[in-house]
GUPAVEX-990792 format. One record per residue (C-alpha): residue number from 1; x, z, y; residue in one letter. Coordinates in nm, 2 decimals, padded with zeros to 4 digits. Layout:
# residues N
<k: NUM&x: X&z: Z&y: Y&r: A>
...
//
This chain:
# residues 96
<k: 1&x: 00.09&z: 01.26&y: -02.43&r: M>
<k: 2&x: 00.17&z: 01.04&y: -02.14&r: I>
<k: 3&x: 00.46&z: 01.14&y: -01.92&r: S>
<k: 4&x: 00.41&z: 01.24&y: -01.56&r: R>
<k: 5&x: 00.62&z: 00.95&y: -01.41&r: P>
<k: 6&x: 00.42&z: 00.71&y: -01.63&r: R>
<k: 7&x: 00.09&z: 00.86&y: -01.51&r: S>
<k: 8&x: 00.21&z: 00.83&y: -01.15&r: A>
<k: 9&x: 00.31&z: 00.46&y: -01.22&r: G>
<k: 10&x: -00.04&z: 00.39&y: -01.34&r: F>
<k: 11&x: -00.19&z: 00.55&y: -01.03&r: A>
<k: 12&x: 00.05&z: 00.34&y: -00.82&r: L>
<k: 13&x: -00.07&z: 00.03&y: -01.00&r: Y>
<k: 14&x: -00.43&z: 00.12&y: -00.91&r: M>
<k: 15&x: -00.32&z: 00.14&y: -00.54&r: V>
<k: 16&x: -00.17&z: -00.21&y: -00.58&r: Q>
<k: 17&x: -00.51&z: -00.33&y: -00.70&r: L>
<k: 18&x: -00.67&z: -00.18&y: -00.39&r: G>
<k: 19&x: -00.82&z: 00.12&y: -00.56&r: R>
<k: 20&x: -00.77&z: 00.49&y: -00.50&r: D>
<k: 21&x: -00.58&z: 00.68&y: -00.77&r: P>
<k: 22&x: -00.76&z: 00.96&y: -00.95&r: D>
<k: 23&x: -00.58&z: 01.25&y: -00.77&r: D>
<k: 24&x: -00.44&z: 01.19&y: -00.42&r: W>
<k: 25&x: -00.45&z: 01.33&y: -00.07&r: K>
<k: 26&x: -00.35&z: 01.20&y: 00.27&r: P>
<k: 27&x: -00.02&z: 01.34&y: 00.41&r: V>
<k: 28&x: -00.05&z: 01.29&y: 00.79&r: P>
<k: 29&x: 00.24&z: 01.53&y: 00.85&r: S>
<k: 30&x: 00.47&z: 01.26&y: 00.71&r: I>
<k: 31&x: 00.31&z: 00.97&y: 00.89&r: G>
<k: 32&x: -00.01&z: 00.77&y: 00.95&r: A>
<k: 33&x: -00.14&z: 00.61&y: 00.63&r: G>
<k: 34&x: 00.09&z: 00.81&y: 00.41&r: V>
<k: 35&x: -00.06&z: 00.94&y: 00.08&r: R>
<k: 36&x: 00.05&z: 01.16&y: -00.21&r: E>
<k: 37&x: -00.03&z: 01.09&y: -00.57&r: I>
<k: 38&x: -00.06&z: 01.42&y: -00.76&r: R>
<k: 39&x: 00.01&z: 01.43&y: -01.14&r: V>
<k: 40&x: -00.02&z: 01.76&y: -01.32&r: R>
<k: 41&x: 00.04&z: 01.87&y: -01.68&r: D>
<k: 42&x: 00.15&z: 02.18&y: -01.87&r: E>
<k: 43&x: 00.51&z: 02.11&y: -01.78&r: A>
<k: 44&x: 00.44&z: 02.12&y: -01.40&r: G>
<k: 45&x: 00.36&z: 01.89&y: -01.12&r: A>
<k: 46&x: 00.49&z: 01.55&y: -01.01&r: F>
<k: 47&x: 00.44&z: 01.39&y: -00.67&r: R>
<k: 48&x: 00.48&z: 01.04&y: -00.54&r: L>
<k: 49&x: 00.46&z: 00.98&y: -00.17&r: I>
<k: 50&x: 00.36&z: 00.63&y: -00.06&r: Y>
<k: 51&x: 00.22&z: 00.42&y: 00.22&r: I>
<k: 52&x: 00.00&z: 00.12&y: 00.15&r: A>
<k: 53&x: -00.10&z: -00.01&y: 00.49&r: R>
<k: 54&x: 00.02&z: -00.36&y: 00.44&r: F>
<k: 55&x: -00.13&z: -00.63&y: 00.21&r: L>
<k: 56&x: 00.21&z: -00.75&y: 00.08&r: E>
<k: 57&x: 00.35&z: -00.42&y: -00.04&r: A>
<k: 58&x: 00.30&z: -00.06&y: -00.14&r: V>
<k: 59&x: 00.61&z: 00.14&y: -00.02&r: Y>
<k: 60&x: 00.71&z: 00.44&y: -00.23&r: V>
<k: 61&x: 00.88&z: 00.68&y: 00.01&r: L>
<k: 62&x: 00.97&z: 00.96&y: -00.23&r: H>
<k: 63&x: 00.89&z: 01.10&y: -00.57&r: C>
<k: 64&x: 00.98&z: 01.44&y: -00.72&r: F>
<k: 65&x: 00.89&z: 01.72&y: -00.95&r: N>
<k: 66&x: 00.71&z: 01.99&y: -00.75&r: K>
<k: 67&x: 00.84&z: 02.34&y: -00.82&r: K>
<k: 68&x: 00.64&z: 02.55&y: -00.58&r: S>
<k: 69&x: 00.29&z: 02.56&y: -00.42&r: Q>
<k: 70&x: 00.42&z: 02.42&y: -00.09&r: Q>
<k: 71&x: 00.61&z: 02.09&y: -00.07&r: T>
<k: 72&x: 00.97&z: 02.17&y: 00.03&r: S>
<k: 73&x: 01.11&z: 02.08&y: 00.37&r: A>
<k: 74&x: 01.37&z: 01.86&y: 00.20&r: R>
<k: 75&x: 01.11&z: 01.65&y: 00.03&r: D>
<k: 76&x: 00.91&z: 01.61&y: 00.35&r: I>
<k: 77&x: 01.22&z: 01.52&y: 00.55&r: A>
<k: 78&x: 01.32&z: 01.26&y: 00.28&r: L>
<k: 79&x: 00.98&z: 01.10&y: 00.29&r: S>
<k: 80&x: 00.98&z: 01.08&y: 00.67&r: R>
<k: 81&x: 01.33&z: 00.93&y: 00.67&r: K>
<k: 82&x: 01.24&z: 00.67&y: 00.41&r: H>
<k: 83&x: 00.92&z: 00.59&y: 00.61&r: G>
<k: 84&x: 01.12&z: 00.51&y: 00.92&r: M>
<k: 85&x: 01.30&z: 00.22&y: 00.74&r: I>
<k: 86&x: 00.99&z: 00.03&y: 00.63&r: I>
<k: 87&x: 01.01&z: -00.33&y: 00.76&r: P>
<k: 88&x: 00.69&z: -00.37&y: 00.96&r: F>
<k: 89&x: 00.53&z: -00.72&y: 00.93&r: P>
<k: 90&x: 00.59&z: -00.96&y: 01.21&r: T>
<k: 91&x: 00.26&z: -01.15&y: 01.16&r: T>
<k: 92&x: -00.09&z: -01.04&y: 01.26&r: H>
<k: 93&x: -00.36&z: -00.96&y: 01.00&r: G>
<k: 94&x: -00.14&z: -00.81&y: 00.73&r: T>
<k: 95&x: -00.23&z: -00.45&y: 00.81&r: E>
<k: 96&x: -00.54&z: -00.30&y: 00.66&r: F>
//
């Protein structure tokens, strides 16, 4: 069996190739263009929050084991905080 972090890593690789991962959803409450990769197995759920609005990089804002139905306020706050320190490109044409 493949581990949850490894499955999330493969999904992130798909994002780097310009494809959508198998199980994802937008998370506009954290920020514009922010998405969540969802990985589930019998041991529980794993989440990876990322933003891929720029051609040169995919920024992982936060990843965690999900322990309840609703994402915790702490995990949302950490994702927002990390999103605020992304270096936005200074040249035009790099945002998609």
